[in-house]
N, C-alpha and C positions, 0 to 999 in steps of 0.2 A: 482643675484638670490635673490628673495624676500622671506623671511621666515615668517611663522605665528608668530605673536607677543607673542604667549603663548606657553609654553612648553607642549608637548602632554603627557597625563597620560598613565600609563600602561594599565589601563582598565577604562571603563565608571563607574564601581561600585566605583572606588576610588574617583570619584568626589563628591560622596554623603556619604562618610564615613570619619571617623577620621584618618588622616594621621600621626599624631604624637603629641608631646607635645605642638606645636605651635598653635594648634587649641583650642580655648576656648569653654566653654559650649555654649556661645552665637552663635559661628560659627556653631556648630553642630546643634543647634536648627534652625538656618537659612537654613542650607542645607536640613534638614528634611522638613521644611516648603516649600522650593522650589520644592522638589520632590512631595509633596502633590499637589501643584498648577499645576504642569505639568501633573500629573495623572488626575486631575479634568478636565483640558483643553482637554486632549486626549479623555476622556470619552464623553465630549460634542461634540467634532469633529466627533467621531465615530458614534454618534447618528444622524448625518446629513444624509438625504436620498440620494439615487442615483437618477439621475446622479450627479456626484461630483459638489457641489456648491462652491461658493466663501467662503473660511474660514476666511476672514478678520474680519467680525464682531465678531466672537467668539474669535479670537486671541486678538483683541483689548479689548473686554469686560473682558477678563482675565488679561489685562495689561501685555501681553507677551512682547511687545516692552520694557516696563519699566524694566521687569525682566531681559531681555538680557542686557540692559544698566547698570543695577546695579550689574551684575555678573562680576567678574574678569576673568571668562572663559565662555563667552557667547555661544561658540559652544557646550559646554557640555549640556546646556539646550535644544538646538536645536536637538542634536543627541538623547537625551533622549526622546524627543517628537517624532522624526522620528521612533524610535524603537517601541514606543507604537502604532504607526499608521501602523505597518507592515501588519495587515489584510487588509488594504485599501491602496495599493500602489499609486493609482491615487490621492487619497486625500492627501497622504504624499507629492506627487509632487506639488500639489497646494500650500501646506504650504511652500515648498521650493521656489516656485515662489514668494510667498509673502516675504520670507526671503531675496531673491536676491534684491527685490525692496527697502527694508530698508537698504541695504548695499551700497546704492548710495545716495549722497547728503551731505549737511553740517553736519547733525546729524547722519551720516552713522555708522552702526555697521558692520565692515568689516567681510566678510566671511572667515572662516578658511578652511584649506585643509581637515580637518576631516569632515566638513559639505559637501564639494564637493564629497568626497569619499562615504559618506553615500547616497547622492542623486544619484550618478551614480549607486550604487547597487540597490536602489529603482527603478530607471528607468528600470533596467534589469528585476526586478520582475514585473513591469508593462508592460513588453515586448515592451518598447519604446526604441529600440536600437539606433535610430538616436539621441534621446535626450541624451542618455548615452554617445555617442561619442562626441557630442557637448559640454557637460559639462566637459568631460575629457580634450579636447583641450583648453577649456577656462581656466581650472584650472592649467594645467601643465605648463603654461607660468609663473605663479607666484609661483607655488609650485611643483618644480620638485622632487616629492617624489614617492617612490615605492608603497605606499598605494593607490595612484591614479591608477597606472597600475593594481594593484591587484583588485581594484574595477571594472575596465572595463573588466578584464579577467573574474571576477566572473559573471558579467552581461552576457557576451557571453556564458560562461559555463552553466549558468542557462537556457539559451534558446537553448542549444545544438549546438551553432555556433562554431564548432571545429576549423575551419581554421582561423576565426577571433581571437579566443582566443589565438591560437598559434602565430599569427602575432603580437599580443600585447606583448606576452612574448618575442618574438624575438626583438621587439623594446626596451623593457626593458633591455635586455642584451646588446644592442648597445648604450644605454644611459649612458654616462660616469658619469652623476650626481648621479645616483642611481644604485642599483644592486638587483637581485632577492633575496627574503627572503624565508624562509620555507613556508610562506603563499602562495607565488607564485607557488612553487612546489606542495603544497597541492591542489591548484586549478586544476593544470594539472592532478594530480593523480585522483581526482574526475571525471574530464572530461573523461579520458581514462577508468577509472573503470566502470562508468555508461554505456559506450559503449562496454564493455567487450573486450577492446583492452589491454589484459594483457601484451603482449610483450612491447607495448608502455609505459604502466605504469611502468614496471620494468626498462625501459630505463630512465625514468624520475628519478626514485630512484637512478640509477647509476650516473646520472648527478648531483643530489643533493649531493651525497657522494663525488664526485670529487670536487665539489665547496666548500666542507667543511661545508655545512649547516647541523646543528643538527636537527634530527627528533624530532617531538613533539608527544604528545598523539594523536592529530588530525591526524598526518601523519600515525601512526600505525593503528588507527581505520579505516582510509580510505582504507588502504591496505587490511585489513581484510574484510571490506565490499565489496571490489572489488573482492576478491577471492570467497566470498560467491555468488556474482552475477554470477560469471563464473563457479560455482559448483566445485571449486578446493579446496576440503576439506583438502587435505594433506598440501597445502601451507598455508591455513588458520590456521591450527594447528601449523605449523612451525613458522609462524609469532608470534603467541601467546606465544609459548615457548621461542622465542627469546626475547620477551618483559619481560618475567619472569626473564630472565638472564641478561637483559640489564638495562640501566639507566632509561628508560621510562617504568614504571611498569603498568600492566593492571589495569584499574579502572572499575567503574560500566558500562559505555558505552561499554567498550571492552567485558565484560562478557555478556552483552545483545546481542551484535553482535554474539558472540560465541554461545549463546543460540539459536538464530535464525538460525545460520549455521547448528548446529547439528539437529535442527528440520527439516530443508529442506533436510538434508542428510538422515533423517530417522534413525539417530543413537540415539535410545531412552536412552540407558545407559548413554552416555555422556551428552545428553540433560538434563536428570534428575539430574545428578551430578552438571552441570552448574547452573541449576535452584536453587539448594540448596545454591550455592555461591551467586547468585543474591538476593535470599530471605533474606540473612543476611545483605545485603547492602541497601535494600530499603523495605519499609513497603508494598508497593503495586506495583507489576510488571505491566507495561503498557499492555493494552489489545492487542496491536499489537503482542506482544511476546506470550501472553497467547493463542491467536487464532492460532498462528503458532504451538504451542505445541499440541493443540487440534487436529489440522489438521493432525499432525504426528500420533497421536494415532488412528485417524479415518482410516488412510490408512495402519495401521499396523495390525499384528495378535497377539498383546500383550495380554496375558491371562487376564489381569486386565484393559483392555483399557476402558471399560465402567465406572469402578470405578474412574480411573484417569481423564477421561473426565468430569464426574460429579463434581469432586473436583475442577477442573479448571473453570468450568462454574460458580461457585460461585463468581469468581472474575470479571465476565463480566457484566456490567450494561446493562439495557435494551436499553439505548441510543447508546450502542456500538454494536448493532445487525448488523449482516452481512448476507445477503441472502445465499451466497455461503456456509457459515459455517452451516447454518440451514439445507441446503440440505444434507451436509455431515452427519449431525447428524441423519437425517431421514434414510439414508442408513445404518449407523452403527446399529441403533436399529432394523432395518429390518433384517439385517444379523444376529444379535444376537437373533432373535425371540422374542424380547420384543415388542409384538404387541400393547399393550395399550399405551405405551410411543410413539411408532411410530405413532399411530393414532392421539394422542394429538399434536405431532409435525406437522403432515400433516394438521390438522385443523388450527393450528396456521399459517402455511405457506399460506393456502388459505386466511385467514383473513388479512395477511400482504401483499397479492398480490405477494408472492414469487413464482417463477416458477421453475419447474424441467425441464432441457433441455437435460439431458443425458439418453440414453436407459439403461445404466448400473444401474442407480439409480432406474428407473422404474421396471426393472427386479427384483431387490432386494425387492421392495415393494410387487410386485405381488407374488413372491415366499413366502414371509411371510404370505400373505393372503391365499395362496394355502395350506400351512401347517396348517393353522387354520381351513380350510375346510368350510369356510362360503362364498359361492359364491355371496350371496346377498350383503354382505358388500363390496366384490370386485367390484360388478357391481355399487354400490353406489359411491365408490371411483372413478371409471372410469368416471362416469357422471360428478362428481365435477372436476376431473382433466381436462376433455375436456373443461368445461366452463372456467377454469382458464388458459387454454392455455398451459398445460403441454405437454411434449413430449410423444406421443403415438407411440408405436412400435408394430410390428407384434406379438411379444412374449406376449404382454398384452392380445391380443385377443385369442391367442392360449390357454393361461392359463384359461381364462374365458370359452372358448368352452369346454375344457377338464373337468372343474369342473361341468358344466351343464350336460355333457355326463355321468359323473360318478354318477350323481343323476337321470339319466333317464329323464332329462328335455330336450327332444329332440327338441321341437319347439324353445325353447330359444337357444339351441345349434346352430340350423340352422340360427336363427336371427343374430347370431354373424357374419355369412358370409356377411349379408347385411351391418352390421356395418363396416366391413373391406372394403367393396366396397365403402362406403360413405367416408372413409378416404384414399381411393385409394391404398389399400393394396390388391394385387391380391393373390388368393389362391396359396400356394406352396405345395410341396410334403408333408411337415410336416402338413400343414393344413388339407389336405384330409386324411392323415394317421390317424390323431386323430379321425376323423369321422368314418373312416373305422374300427378302433379298437374298438370304442364304440359299433358299430353295431355287430361286431363279438362277443364281450363279452356278448352281450344281446342275441346272437343266432339268430339274424335277418339277415340271409344270403342274402336275396333278396336285402335289402337296401345296404348291404356291397358290393354286386356285382355292384350295381348302382354307388357306389362311385369309384369302380375300373374303371368303364367306364369313369367317370369324370377325373380320373387320366390320362387315355390314351388321352382323349379329350384335356386336357390342356397341354399334352406333358410333364408331370412331372415324368413319369415312362415309362419304356418299358416293353413289355410282358415277358422279361427274368429277370426282377428285382424281384426276389423272396423275397428279404429281406423286402420289403415294406409290402407285404400282404401274409405271409406264410400260413395263414389259408385257404386263397382262393385257393392256388395251391395244397393244400392237398385234395381238393374235388375230387371225382371221375369224 
């Protein structure tokens, strides 16, 4: 068994910080300088255009080979660089290809197991699973370590390859040279949790307990996240309460998950309480959780929902705009009868190319216009909505028709029928009933009788259906 010539640190951060009294001020300065060099190198690499070019010139211009040779832990610099290149996994793989090349020859800088593990994970992010498997088998010969198994499991988990992930875990259990760690079990928990296979996830927990593996904060948070995905609010809370009583205490990430869970559950009271806890732990809550809270208020009947929504909107930057949230806000202000704000949001949606695709939201908008009594504004909105590709439903035309009829604008009322035909909406009982009642209210019985004839023609009523046109049947 060949081991890496360097002992592995507890964390990458420890490589660039002071470990104890043995480190001099000069050592600390050197580590800080190294970190700056790697950051500058990563910035230059990330500036390279797609498709992924050869990174060799930039690596050599920054004297990265010399940096690796001068370091007593060369793999630390490589891993730091790989981490900074996370947004571009294909580029990171090109850098690893270069790293493998300088690991061969008389002046070779040998690869460490940590570098292989990182490269396997990156290959998974790049969705190159063949490469991930190749690197694993290449490394496991010299470094029979659990971290390599975990990296390959993570690559398969990231790509939703459940069977392959489970096969690697089974191989790990059968490998006498190493054994599963809590990281191995955490990967399986994430795998089953994302797939909403709660029974499988709980079986993994039982197996971890039987193996005597201690849970970590990551374990507990993964469990809570899985219960949220499965809408199992009681088990989510039970896990949280168990953390409060156990050795692994809830931290910020735990409370943020809980916040999202209560938001999805529509439990406003507990959501607000959890938000207060989170606000004490962090200056600014991530927009993802703020949007979840706003969404909950939008769907609730909370008496102060508009006030709460406006307070939360202050924490969302323009760059964090989401069309679906904008549509929800339009609906809320329409339901609350706040027409001016609704109009402003609608105009902004048009300018942002945001579309409304649900009939329910459109009905809320036209109801708001109806209560305003301004049919011309409604007509203008519908023209703009049509051009923007918004969802048009029969109720929209019925509202417009009724408002024209209430103002005795009969020609425009009839023109709505032509609009409906253009959008392939056939007249229904309600369509003709609106026209019938408009004529009855105006005392125009001849036209009302004509509409009744149309009702029979289209087959939307029968002669015995007195509920549709009671005034007609009262005639002698």
